[in-house]
N, C-alpha and C positions, 0 to 999 in steps of 0.2 A: 228313961230312954236317953242314951248318949247322943250328942250332936255329931253329925258327920263332919270330921275335920276337913275333908276335901271341900265339901259344900261351904263350910264356914270360911274357907280361905278365898273363895271367889268374891270378886268385887265388881260392881257395875263399871262399864267402860264408856267413856265419852271422849270425843275428839278434844285435843288441846284447844285452848283459846287462840285467837289469831295471833296475839303477841307471843305466846308460847311457841306456836308453830314457826313463826318467823325467826325466833331465836334458835330453834333447832336447825333450820335450814341455813341460817347465817353461819352457824358453827361449821356445818358441813362444807358450805361453799367457800369459806374463807380460811379453812385449815390449810396450812402450808408445811412442807418439809423444810425445816430451817437448817442451814448449813454453816452460816458464818455471822449471823446477826445477834448472837447471844450477848447479854449483859452479864457482868461478873457477880451481881448481887445474889446471895444465897436464897433459895426458896424456903419460906417458912415451913416448919415441920407439919403444921396442921393442913397446909395446902398440899404438901406431898401426900399426906394420908388421904385427903379427899380424892386426889387423882388416882391413887392406888385403889381406893374404894370403888371408884367408877370402873376401873379395870376389872375388879373382882366381881362386879355386878353383871359381867358379860354372860351371854349364853354359852353353854358347853355341852357337848354330846354326852348323854347319860348323866348329866350334872356332875361330871367327873372333876371339873375345876382343875385342869392339869398344870396351871401356871405357877411359877414362882417369880419373884421380883428381887433381883440382887441390886441393892443401892450402892453405887460406887461414887464416893466423895473424895477419897484419898487421892491427892494430886499425883503421887508416885504411881499408883495403879493406873490412873487415867493416862499418864505419860507412857507407861508400858503398852497400854491399849493403843495409843496413838502411833507408837512405833510399829506395832503389829499391823495397824491399818495402813501406815505409810508404805510398808513393804508390799502389802497386797495391792495397794493403789498403783504402785509402779508397775506391777505385773498386769493390772487391769488396763492401764493406759496403753501398754504395748499391744493389747488385743484389738485395739481400734485402728481403723485406717489412718495413715499418716496425716491426712487432711483434717481429721477430727481431733487430733491430740492437743493442739493449742487450746481449743475450746474446752476440752476435758480438763486441762490444767487450770483454766480460768475459773472453774466452779468453786474453788476455795472450800474444800471439805474439811473445815477446821473445828467442827462442833465439839469433838472430844476434848480438845484443849480449852476451848472458850466457855463451854457450858459448865455451870457449877455442879451439876449432878448428871451422872449417867445411870441408866437402869438397864441391866441385862435381864431380858425376859426369857424364861426357859419353859419347857414343856416336859412333864413327867408322864411318859406313856403307861406307867404301871400304877398310877394313882388310884384307879378304880378296879384294879385286878386285871386278870388276863382276858376276861370277856366283858365288854362294856356295851351297854344298851346304845344302839345307834352306830357303834364302830365295828360291828361284826363283819361288814362287807366293804368297808373303806377304812383302812388302818390310819389314814392321815387325818381323820376327823378331830383327833386331839390337837394336832397342830393348827388346824383351821380354827378351832375354838380359842386357842391362845392368841391367834391373830385378831379375833373379835375383841379380846380383852385389850389388846394394843390400840385398836381403833377407838374403843370407849375412852381410854386414857387420853388419846390424842384429841378427841372432841371436847372432853372436859377441860383439857389444858387450854384449848383455844378459847373457851368461855372464861377462863381464869386469867387470860392475858399471858399465858406461858407458851413459849415456842418448843417444838419437839422436832428432832431430826433422827431419822432411822439410818444407822450406819450398817451397811450390809457387806462392805468390802473387807473381809477378814478371812483368814484361814481358821477354820473351826478349832483346830488344835491349839492355836495361839491363845484364843479367848479362854478355852477350857483350862489351859495351864495357868493363866493369869488369875482366874477366879476360882480355881480348884473345883471345877464342875465335874461330877462323875460321868463316866462314859455313857451310862444308860439315859442320861438327861439330854434332851435336844435343846440346843441353843437356837432360839427363834429370832431374837432381835437385840441389838445394842441401841438404846435410845439415849439421846442427849436432850436434857431439859434445862430450860432457863428462861428468865424474863427476856422479852424483846420489846423494843420501842417502835419497831416498824416491821411490816411484812410485805412481800410482793403482792400486788393486786391480782396477779395470775401466777401459776406455778413457775418457780424460778427457771426450770429447764425450758419452759415455753418462752419466757421473757428473753432468755439468753440464746434462743434459737437452736436448742438441742433437739427438741421434738415438740410438736403441737398436739393439742387435745383433739382426739378423733370425734367425728360427728356421731351423736347418739343414734341417729336414724340408720346409720350404717352398721350398727352393732345389735340391733333388735330384730329378731326373726319371729315368725308366727308359725307355731305348730310343726317345727322341725328345722333342721339346719339348712340354711340358704346361702352359705358363704363359699360355695365351691368345694372341691374335693381336697 
């Protein structure tokens, strides 16, 4: 009689020990989006692979694993990316009210130039074929899965003393041209990674007065929407 491979794969589940739980919550609570505090020291290759391994361990709809990770170390490529960001950042600044623009400029979004490594995270919507278990009624599930991979990487980076910054101010076509990304591939994130020797105790945007954390009790509803029409 052959053993049931599914049953053989099951393992007993127990809560983490208290120190283990505290470590998980500490990583979550102290994770920060780093913009300007990167050190120039290169990240060791084994550390980079651990971070990518954490990302690759993320859940994905239909186990399609739609992500790819483009490692960008070439200073010339990172400079081109910074120029693309800078153009888009000027456009973004102009979208805010005049009274917010000085604060916007003070945020010093310099990660692309300062961090020794950038990672462009992409999503391949065709990785598991045209019909994907769990994506049949929400075609964005592959993108959401890719974001889970990014969060995994971010939390692992915090545990390793590595800062991460997510750069979202780009024109998609610019990044696509710089990294030669096919049209069918979705660009999800440009991440800046590097060692940091200090992090803000609270999110930088809160510390600098851009926006404060909302109260959790205002965001939790019971058995239906209660936030108005």
